[in-house]
C-alpha positions as CSV (number, residue, x, y, z in Angstrom):
1,X,0.0,0.1,-0.1
2,X,1.3,3.3,-0.9
3,X,2.2,5.6,1.8
4,X,0.1,8.8,2.0
5,X,1.4,12.0,1.6
6,X,0.9,13.1,5.3
7,X,-0.1,10.7,8.1
8,X,-2.4,13.0,9.9
9,X,-2.6,11.2,13.1
10,X,0.9,11.5,13.8
11,X,1.1,15.3,12.5
12,X,-1.6,16.1,14.9
13,X,-0.2,14.3,17.9
14,X,3.0,16.2,17.5
15,X,1.2,19.4,17.4
16,X,-0.9,18.4,20.4
17,X,2.3,17.5,22.2
18,X,4.1,20.9,21.7
19,X,1.1,22.6,22.6
20,X,0.4,20.6,26.0
21,X,4.1,21.2,26.7
22,X,4.0,24.7,26.2
23,X,0.7,25.3,28.0
24,X,2.1,23.0,31.0
25,X,5.3,25.4,31.4
26,X,3.5,28.7,30.7
27,X,0.8,27.7,33.2
28,X,3.3,26.0,35.7
29,X,2.6,28.5,38.6
30,X,-1.1,28.3,38.4
31,X,-1.2,24.6,38.1
32,X,1.4,24.2,41.0
33,X,4.4,22.2,40.4
34,X,3.0,18.9,41.8
35,X,1.0,18.8,38.4
36,X,2.8,20.9,36.1
37,X,6.1,18.8,36.4
38,X,4.4,15.4,35.8
39,X,2.3,16.8,32.9
40,X,5.5,18.2,31.3
41,X,7.4,14.8,31.7
42,X,4.7,12.8,30.1
43,X,4.9,15.5,27.1
44,X,8.5,14.7,26.9
45,X,7.9,11.1,27.0
46,X,5.6,11.2,24.2
47,X,7.9,13.5,22.3
48,X,10.6,11.0,22.4
49,X,8.1,8.3,20.8
50,X,7.2,10.8,18.1
51,X,10.8,11.2,17.4
52,X,11.0,7.3,17.1
53,X,8.3,7.7,14.4
54,X,10.1,10.5,12.9
55,X,13.1,8.3,12.5
56,X,11.3,5.7,10.9
57,X,10.1,7.9,8.1
58,X,6.7,9.6,9.5
59,X,4.5,11.6,9.2
60,X,5.6,13.0,5.7
61,X,7.3,11.3,2.8
62,X,10.0,13.7,2.9
63,X,12.7,13.0,5.9
64,X,14.0,16.4,5.8
65,X,10.4,17.6,6.8
66,X,10.1,15.0,9.4
67,X,13.3,15.8,11.1
68,X,12.6,19.6,11.1
69,X,9.6,18.9,12.9
70,X,11.8,17.4,15.9
71,X,14.5,19.8,15.9
72,X,13.7,21.5,19.3
73,X,15.0,19.5,21.9
74,X,12.7,19.6,24.9
75,X,14.3,16.5,26.5
76,X,17.6,18.0,26.8
77,X,19.6,14.6,27.3
78,X,20.2,12.8,24.0
79,X,20.6,14.2,20.5
80,X,17.8,13.3,17.7
81,X,20.4,12.3,15.3
82,X,22.3,10.0,17.8
83,X,19.0,8.5,18.9
84,X,18.5,7.9,15.1
85,X,21.6,6.4,14.0
86,X,22.1,4.2,16.9
87,X,18.5,3.0,16.8
88,X,18.4,2.4,13.1
89,X,21.7,-0.2,14.0
90,X,19.7,-1.5,16.7
91,X,16.9,-2.6,14.0
92,X,19.6,-4.9,12.7
93,X,17.3,-7.8,14.0
94,X,20.2,-10.5,13.9
95,X,22.4,-8.3,16.4
96,X,19.6,-7.6,19.0
97,X,20.9,-7.9,22.5
98,X,24.5,-8.2,21.6
99,X,26.6,-6.4,24.3
100,X,28.8,-4.7,21.6
101,X,26.9,-4.5,18.3
102,X,23.6,-3.6,19.8
103,X,23.5,0.2,21.0
104,X,20.4,-0.4,22.9
105,X,21.3,-3.7,24.7
106,X,21.3,-3.7,28.5
107,X,23.4,-6.8,28.8
108,X,27.2,-7.1,29.4
109,X,29.8,-9.4,28.1
110,X,30.3,-11.9,31.0
111,X,34.2,-11.2,31.2
112,X,33.4,-7.4,31.4
113,X,30.7,-8.2,34.3
114,X,33.3,-10.5,36.4
115,X,35.9,-7.7,36.1
116,X,33.6,-5.2,37.8
117,X,33.8,-4.0,41.5
118,X,31.2,-5.6,43.5
119,X,29.7,-2.1,44.3
120,X,29.1,-1.4,40.7
121,X,27.6,-5.0,40.2
122,X,25.2,-4.1,43.0
123,X,24.1,-1.0,41.4
124,X,23.6,-2.7,37.9
125,X,21.6,-5.6,39.5
126,X,19.4,-3.0,40.9
127,X,19.1,-1.3,37.8
128,X,17.7,-4.6,36.3
129,X,14.6,-4.5,38.5
130,X,11.9,-2.0,37.1
131,X,11.9,0.3,39.9
132,X,15.5,0.4,39.7
133,X,15.5,1.0,36.2
134,X,13.1,3.9,36.4
135,X,15.2,5.5,39.2
136,X,18.7,4.9,38.4
137,X,18.4,4.2,34.5
138,X,18.2,7.7,33.3
139,X,21.0,8.6,35.1
140,X,23.4,5.4,34.2
141,X,21.8,5.4,30.7
142,X,22.5,8.8,29.6
143,X,26.0,8.6,31.4
144,X,27.0,5.6,29.3
145,X,25.6,7.2,26.1
146,X,27.5,10.3,26.5
147,X,30.8,8.6,27.7
148,X,30.5,6.5,24.5
149,X,30.1,9.3,22.3
150,X,33.0,11.3,23.6
151,X,35.3,8.1,23.0
152,X,33.7,8.1,19.3
153,X,34.6,11.5,19.0
154,X,38.3,11.3,20.3
155,X,38.8,8.2,17.9
156,X,37.4,10.5,15.1
157,X,34.1,8.9,14.3
158,X,32.5,11.2,11.7
159,X,29.1,12.9,12.1
160,X,29.0,12.5,16.2
161,X,30.2,16.0,17.3
162,X,27.8,17.6,14.7
163,X,24.8,16.0,16.2
164,X,25.6,17.0,19.4
165,X,26.3,20.6,18.2
166,X,22.9,20.5,16.4
167,X,21.3,19.0,19.6
168,X,22.6,22.1,21.6
169,X,21.0,24.5,18.9
170,X,17.9,22.7,19.8
171,X,18.1,22.9,23.4
172,X,18.6,27.0,23.2
173,X,14.9,27.7,22.4
174,X,13.9,25.4,25.0
175,X,15.9,27.0,27.8
176,X,14.9,30.3,26.7
177,X,11.2,29.6,26.6
178,X,11.7,28.0,30.2
179,X,13.4,31.0,31.3
180,X,10.5,33.0,30.1
181,X,7.6,31.2,31.3
182,X,6.4,30.4,34.9
183,X,8.0,27.1,35.5
184,X,11.2,27.4,37.7
185,X,14.4,26.9,35.8
186,X,15.3,24.1,38.3
187,X,12.0,22.4,38.1
188,X,12.4,21.8,34.4
189,X,15.2,19.1,34.5
190,X,13.3,17.2,37.0
191,X,10.5,17.1,34.3
192,X,13.2,15.8,31.9
193,X,14.4,13.3,34.2
194,X,10.9,11.9,35.0
195,X,10.1,12.0,31.1
196,X,13.2,9.7,30.8
197,X,11.9,7.3,33.8
198,X,8.7,6.8,32.1
199,X,10.5,5.8,28.9
200,X,12.5,3.4,31.0
201,X,9.1,1.2,31.5
202,X,9.0,0.8,27.7
203,X,12.5,-0.2,27.1
204,X,12.7,-2.5,30.3
205,X,12.0,-5.9,28.8
206,X,11.8,-5.1,25.3
207,X,14.4,-7.5,24.3
208,X,15.4,-10.6,25.9
209,X,18.5,-13.1,24.9
210,X,17.3,-15.8,22.8
211,X,19.0,-18.0,20.4
212,X,16.8,-16.8,17.6
213,X,16.6,-13.3,16.5
214,X,13.0,-13.4,16.1
215,X,12.5,-14.6,19.6
216,X,14.1,-11.7,21.1
217,X,11.3,-8.9,20.8
218,X,8.3,-8.8,23.3
219,X,4.5,-8.3,22.9
220,X,2.8,-6.5,25.8
221,X,-0.9,-6.6,24.7
222,X,-1.8,-3.5,26.4
223,X,-4.1,-0.7,25.1
224,X,-4.0,1.9,28.1
225,X,-2.3,4.9,28.8
226,X,1.3,3.6,28.4
227,X,0.6,1.9,25.4
228,X,-0.6,5.2,23.9
229,X,2.4,7.2,25.2
230,X,4.5,4.6,23.7
231,X,2.8,5.1,20.6
232,X,2.1,1.1,20.3
233,X,5.5,0.3,20.7
234,X,4.8,-2.3,23.2
235,X,3.8,-4.4,20.3
236,X,7.4,-4.4,19.8
237,X,8.1,-7.6,17.9
238,X,5.4,-6.5,15.3
239,X,7.5,-3.1,15.3
240,X,10.6,-4.8,14.6
241,X,9.2,-7.1,11.8
242,X,7.5,-4.3,10.1
243,X,9.3,-1.0,11.2
244,X,8.0,1.2,8.7
245,X,4.5,0.7,9.8
246,X,2.9,3.9,11.6
247,X,2.1,3.6,15.1
248,X,-1.6,3.7,14.8
249,X,-1.6,0.8,12.5
250,X,0.1,-1.6,14.9
251,X,-2.5,-3.1,17.1
252,X,-4.5,-3.9,14.2
253,X,-1.9,-5.8,12.4
254,X,-1.3,-7.6,15.5
255,X,-4.8,-8.6,16.0
256,X,-4.7,-9.8,12.2
257,X,-1.9,-12.0,12.8
258,X,-1.5,-12.6,16.4
259,X,-0.9,-16.1,16.5
260,X,1.6,-15.8,13.8
261,X,3.6,-13.0,15.8
262,X,3.5,-14.9,19.1
263,X,4.7,-18.3,17.0
264,X,7.5,-16.2,15.6
265,X,8.6,-14.5,19.0
266,X,8.4,-17.6,20.8
267,X,5.5,-16.5,22.9
268,X,7.3,-13.8,24.7
269,X,4.3,-12.1,25.9
270,X,2.8,-10.1,28.5
271,X,-0.9,-9.2,29.2
272,X,-0.1,-5.5,30.2
273,X,2.1,-3.1,31.7
274,X,0.4,-4.0,35.1
275,X,1.6,-7.4,34.7
276,X,5.0,-6.1,34.1
277,X,5.1,-4.0,37.4
278,X,3.7,-7.0,39.3
279,X,6.1,-9.1,38.1
280,X,9.3,-7.2,38.0
281,X,8.9,-4.2,40.1
282,X,11.4,-5.2,42.8
283,X,12.6,-8.4,40.8
284,X,15.4,-8.5,38.1
285,X,13.8,-10.1,34.8
286,X,17.5,-10.8,33.3
287,X,21.0,-11.2,34.5
288,X,23.3,-8.1,33.7
289,X,25.8,-10.4,32.0
290,X,24.4,-12.0,28.6
291,X,23.3,-15.3,29.5
292,X,24.1,-17.0,25.9
293,X,27.6,-15.5,25.5
294,X,30.4,-18.1,26.3
295,X,31.7,-17.7,29.5
């Protein structure tokens, strides 16, 4: 089927996201920070989900126009172009979960794991619970990402310094706006951190170690607020099989071929995000060391 000139649901949602973000920061004093901070955090998580749609070619046919839509960097932490480049590498399904070749893997080489000091092992074990991932994950993940990019820049890898420079330009109008509105400047980074924390719910168990590449991506059969916030990326095995399909078409695609997808991913499935919280809020789902790499 030919892609439409404009995918209106995605464009409308992006405009609504910016509008709610602007209103929540502008009226923060009237709303009270107890409400404004989480509302802004939710819009930042949604903006990241929309960036994910953009890097996969939505809502316009022109990718340059798509990326112009997400040039502002309200999330502060990660440059869009670096997110784009590393995520597209992540979509090489045969590399999923590899500690070296999958940029989004949460596993470590067992040899690296064994060489870590005990305090760091305990920290990473805690980070492998859902609560730990939400509290520690944004700081640990961002620090690791930045450190990796610094090493790459020093090694002369092209494009990375430019991506960070463009990101800095995208952060400037955000900070100018926050300085001008009623939300205290100190409160905005809290919202940004909370936004990343929400996103860690989505990424917590998206992938597992499995001998088959097709068995490494999860299905969470959720249709609630978190599924909407993550733009149906909870149907993650469907997304990895059909990465160009728009977010609002994923549930129907899954419903039409449910048994096929579940057979393909080896039944790696959860009924809802509630089930994920129940099972793994305080318990690690996976070891930190990749269980299928020779020890």
